C-alpha positions in Angstrom: 107.3 93.2 67.1 107.6 96.6 65.6 106.9 97.4 61.9 109.9 97.4 59.6 110.2 99.4 56.3 112.8 99.4 53.7 114.8 102.6 54.0 115.6 102.4 50.3 112.1 102.3 48.9 109.7 102.4 51.8 108.3 98.9 51.3 106.8 97.4 54.5 108.7 94.3 55.5 108.3 91.2 57.6 110.9 90.5 60.3 112.0 87.4 58.4 112.6 89.0 55.0 116.0 88.7 53.5 115.2 90.7 50.4 112.9 93.6 49.7 110.1 92.4 47.4 109.8 95.9 45.9 113.4 97.1 45.2 115.1 93.7 45.5 117.8 95.1 47.9 119.2 92.4 50.2 118.0 93.0 53.8 119.8 92.2 57.1 118.7 92.6 60.7 121.2 94.6 62.8 120.7 93.4 66.4 122.3 96.4 68.1 119.8 98.8 66.4 117.1 96.2 66.3 116.4 97.3 62.7 115.9 95.4 59.4 117.9 97.3 56.9 118.8 97.3 53.2 122.4 96.5 52.3 124.9 97.4 49.6 127.6 95.0 48.6 131.2 95.9 49.2 134.1 94.8 46.9 135.1 92.0 49.3 132.9 89.0 48.7 129.9 88.5 50.9 130.3 91.7 52.8 128.0 94.7 52.9 127.5 98.1 54.4 124.2 99.6 55.4 122.3 101.4 52.5 122.8 105.1 52.7 125.6 104.7 55.3 128.9 104.3 53.4 130.8 104.8 56.6 129.0 102.1 58.5 131.0 99.1 59.6 131.2 96.2 57.2 128.8 93.3 57.8 128.4 89.7 56.7 125.3 87.5 57.0 125.2 85.1 59.8 126.7 81.7 58.8 123.2 80.2 59.0 122.0 82.5 56.2 123.2 79.9 53.7 120.6 77.5 54.9 117.8 80.1 54.6 117.1 80.1 58.4 118.6 83.5 59.4 118.7 87.1 58.0 120.7 88.6 60.9 124.0 90.5 60.4 127.4 89.9 61.9 130.1 92.7 62.0 132.9 91.6 59.8 135.5 92.0 62.6 133.5 89.7 64.8 135.3 86.6 66.2 132.3 84.5 65.4 130.4 83.9 62.2 127.1 83.6 64.0 124.6 86.3 65.0 123.6 86.7 68.6 120.6 84.4 68.1 122.3 81.6 66.2 125.3 81.7 68.5 123.0 80.2 71.2 122.7 76.9 69.2 124.6 73.9 70.5 122.8 71.2 68.4 120.8 71.6 65.2 118.8 68.9 63.4 120.6 66.6 61.0 120.1 68.5 57.7 120.7 65.3 55.7 117.3 64.0 56.9 114.4 64.9 54.6 112.2 67.5 56.1 114.5 68.5 59.0 115.6 71.7 57.2 112.0 72.9 57.2 111.6 72.1 60.8 114.8 73.9 61.7 113.7 77.0 59.8 110.5 77.1 61.8 112.4 76.7 65.0 114.8 79.5 64.1 111.9 81.8 63.2 110.4 81.3 66.6 113.8 81.6 68.4 114.8 84.8 66.6 111.5 86.4 67.6 112.2 85.4 71.1 115.7 86.9 71.1 114.3 90.1 69.6 112.0 90.4 72.6 114.8 89.7 75.1 116.9 92.4 73.4 114.0 94.9 73.7 113.9 94.1 77.5 117.7 94.6 77.7 118.0 91.1 79.3 121.3 89.3 79.1 121.5 87.1 76.0 124.8 85.3 75.9 125.8 81.8 74.8 127.3 79.1 77.1 130.2 79.0 74.7 131.1 82.4 76.2 129.8 82.0 79.8 129.6 78.2 80.4 127.8 78.6 83.8 125.5 81.6 83.3 124.9 81.4 79.5 122.0 80.2 77.4 122.1 77.4 74.8 119.7 75.4 72.6 119.6 71.8 71.5 117.2 71.0 68.7 116.9 67.3 68.6 114.8 64.5 67.0 113.7 61.3 68.7 116.2 58.5 68.0 113.4 55.8 68.3 109.9 55.4 69.6 111.4 54.3 72.9 113.8 57.2 73.2 111.8 60.4 73.2 113.5 63.8 73.4 111.9 65.8 76.1 111.5 69.6 75.6 112.7 71.3 78.7 115.3 73.4 80.5 118.4 72.4 82.5 120.7 75.1 83.9 120.5 77.3 80.8 120.4 74.5 78.2 117.0 74.5 76.5 116.1 71.3 74.5 113.4 71.4 71.9 112.1 68.3 70.3 111.9 69.2 66.6 108.6 67.3 66.3 107.1 70.4 67.8 107.9 72.1 64.4 105.5 69.6 62.7 102.0 71.1 62.8 100.2 67.8 62.9 102.4 66.3 65.7 102.1 69.5 67.7 98.3 69.6 67.4 98.1 65.9 68.4 100.2 66.7 71.5 98.1 69.7 72.3 94.9 67.6 72.2 96.4 64.7 74.1 97.5 67.1 76.9 94.2 69.0 76.9 95.9 72.3 76.2 94.2 75.4 74.7 97.4 76.8 73.3 100.6 75.2 72.0 103.0 76.9 69.6 106.7 76.9 68.9 107.1 80.5 70.0 105.2 79.6 73.2 107.6 76.8 73.9 110.6 79.1 73.5 109.0 81.7 75.7 108.1 79.2 78.4 111.5 77.5 78.6 113.5 80.7 78.6 111.3 81.8 81.5 113.0 79.0 83.5 116.4 80.3 82.5 115.6 83.9 83.6 114.2 82.7 86.9 117.8 81.5 87.6 119.2 84.8 86.3 116.8 87.3 87.8 115.3 85.7 91.0 117.5 83.0 92.5 119.3 84.4 95.5 118.0 87.9 94.7 116.1 90.4 96.9 113.0 89.7 94.7 112.8 86.0 95.8 110.5 86.9 98.8 108.2 88.7 96.4 108.2 85.7 94.1 107.3 83.4 96.9 104.5 85.7 98.1 102.8 85.5 94.6 103.9 82.2 93.1 104.6 80.0 96.1 107.7 78.3 97.6 109.9 76.9 94.8 111.6 74.7 97.4 108.6 72.3 97.1 109.8 69.0 95.6 109.6 69.6 91.9 109.5 66.0 90.7 106.8 65.0 93.3 104.8 68.1 92.4 104.7 67.1 88.7 103.8 63.5 89.5 100.9 64.8 91.6 99.8 67.2 88.9 99.8 64.5 86.2 98.0 62.0 88.5 95.4 64.4 89.9 95.2 67.3 87.5 94.8 70.9 88.3 92.6 72.1 91.2 89.1 73.0 90.2 89.6 76.7 91.0 92.9 77.0 89.0 91.6 79.8 86.7 91.3 82.1 89.6 95.0 81.8 90.5 96.9 80.7 87.4 97.2 81.5 83.7 97.0 77.8 82.7 96.2 74.5 84.4 99.9 73.5 84.0 101.0 76.6 85.9 99.3 75.1 89.0 101.8 72.2 89.1 104.7 74.0 90.8 105.8 77.6 91.4 108.6 77.3 88.8 106.0 76.3 86.2 103.7 79.0 87.3 106.5 81.5 86.7 107.5 80.1 83.3 103.9 80.0 82.1 103.2 83.5 83.3 106.6 84.7 81.9 105.6 83.3 78.4 102.3 85.2 78.6 104.2 88.4 79.6 106.2 88.1 76.4 103.1 87.3 74.4 101.6 90.5 75.7 104.6 92.7 75.0 105.3 91.5 71.5 101.6 91.6 70.4 101.0 95.0 71.8 104.2 96.4 70.1 102.9 95.0 66.8 99.5 96.7 67.4 101.2 99.9 68.3 103.3 99.7 65.1 100.2 99.5 63.0 98.7 102.5 64.9 95.7 100.5 66.2 93.1 102.3 68.2 90.1 100.5 69.6 86.8 102.4 69.9 83.9 99.9 69.7 80.8 101.5 68.5 78.3 99.9 70.9 80.5 99.5 74.0 80.0 101.9 76.9 83.1 103.6 78.2 82.6 101.7 81.5 83.4 98.4 79.8 87.0 99.4 79.3 87.2 98.4 75.6 88.6 101.7 74.4 92.3 101.9 74.0 95.1 103.5 72.0 98.1 101.2 71.6 101.5 102.3 72.9 104.8 100.6 72.7 104.7 98.4 75.9 108.5 98.3 76.1 108.3 102.0 76.9 105.5 101.7 79.5 106.5 101.5 83.2 103.0 101.1 84.6 101.8 97.5 84.0 98.3 98.7 84.7 98.5 100.7 81.5 99.6 97.6 79.6 96.7 95.6 80.9 94.3 98.5 79.9 95.5 98.0 76.3 95.8 94.2 76.4 92.3 93.2 77.4 90.5 95.3 74.7 93.0 94.1 72.1 92.5 90.4 72.9 88.7 90.9 72.9 89.1 92.4 69.4 91.5 89.7 68.2 89.2 86.9 69.4 86.2 88.5 67.9 87.9 88.9 64.5 89.0 85.3 64.5 85.5 84.1 65.4 84.2 86.1 62.3 86.6 83.9 60.2 85.5 80.7 61.9 88.9 80.3 63.6 89.6 79.6 67.3 90.5 82.4 69.7 94.2 83.4 69.2 94.3 84.2 73.0 92.1 81.7 74.8 93.0 82.8 78.3 91.4 84.7 81.1 93.7 86.9 83.2 92.4 86.9 86.8 93.4 89.6 89.3 95.9 87.1 90.9 97.5 86.5 87.5 97.6 90.2 86.7 99.6 90.7 90.0 102.1 88.0 88.8 102.5 89.7 85.4 103.0 93.0 87.1 105.7 91.4 89.3 107.5 90.1 86.2 107.3 93.5 84.6 109.0 95.0 87.6 111.7 92.4 87.6 112.3 92.0 83.8 111.2 95.4 82.6 113.4 97.0 85.2 116.4 95.9 83.3 115.5 98.3 80.5 114.7 101.1 83.0 110.9 100.7 82.6 110.2 100.0 86.2 112.4 99.7 89.3 113.7 96.2 89.7 113.1 96.3 93.4 111.7 94.0 96.1 107.9 94.1 96.1 106.3 95.0 99.4 104.4 92.2 101.2 
């Protein structure tokens, strides 16, 4: 995530801000520019133009702004009242239920950050309401009873998220019961959308052979593979080959877990670059590879350069957290095999934005 500043007063902003805390101008995110900008009201109710740009098109807030869950803009001439992120929703929680608005707000915060990353990668982000077969859509659902659990997952472009994941206590209980080192709302979104982009970028494509070379044959029975994983667990040597234990269950899950970490890497590095971070540990020898100047990863074609920034940054992040008595924010080890998988994803996904050739990898 890049750093945003108010172009009216220069105040530093969070991505989710709807009003500048310093000058009190209303703020809106313009998805085409990927900028959070101050607004000036027009005579027509609930319409704005961009501050300092009187000739700019007229905008309105996304319809979900009234619920306090979205600060994105919609051109006034648009045929929909929803922004590109909210237009992906098919089902939202029942807002008459106490507490569900707060959960939905957390879900939308994570989803909007996901969509921002997808836009930076120039990946297709379109709703099933426009393209029923190829589009993307979200269902945010609650359990109807203890015997009818809503399962978080992906099915042909429809991603379902159990809104219990937006409850910190319930999510932590699930993390511990499943022996996971990391479980966040944003992680769920990044993982599940990885399944969607496998269908969009790899299925029946020239890159499929390269995928099978690194991740395995996805034609392996998925249901049986998951049953075996839950019955027997991950192989003892899984850290040498996979980013997580769950990634070892099936090539599709390996792709989705690795894809999620690819987005973790890009978004965090972009934030570090936006803050001008430069790592130069006082007592570390150059040979340890802990010196790095952050660049915008969305502009870097060579994934080796991205890893050369990421490993020092995660070491610093984890060290800072330990100084505060907090757990590591990135409790993962990237083995050479996982680095190769991440590089493959960068070629396939990053190639959409012209960062790297989206070509078939040599065997």
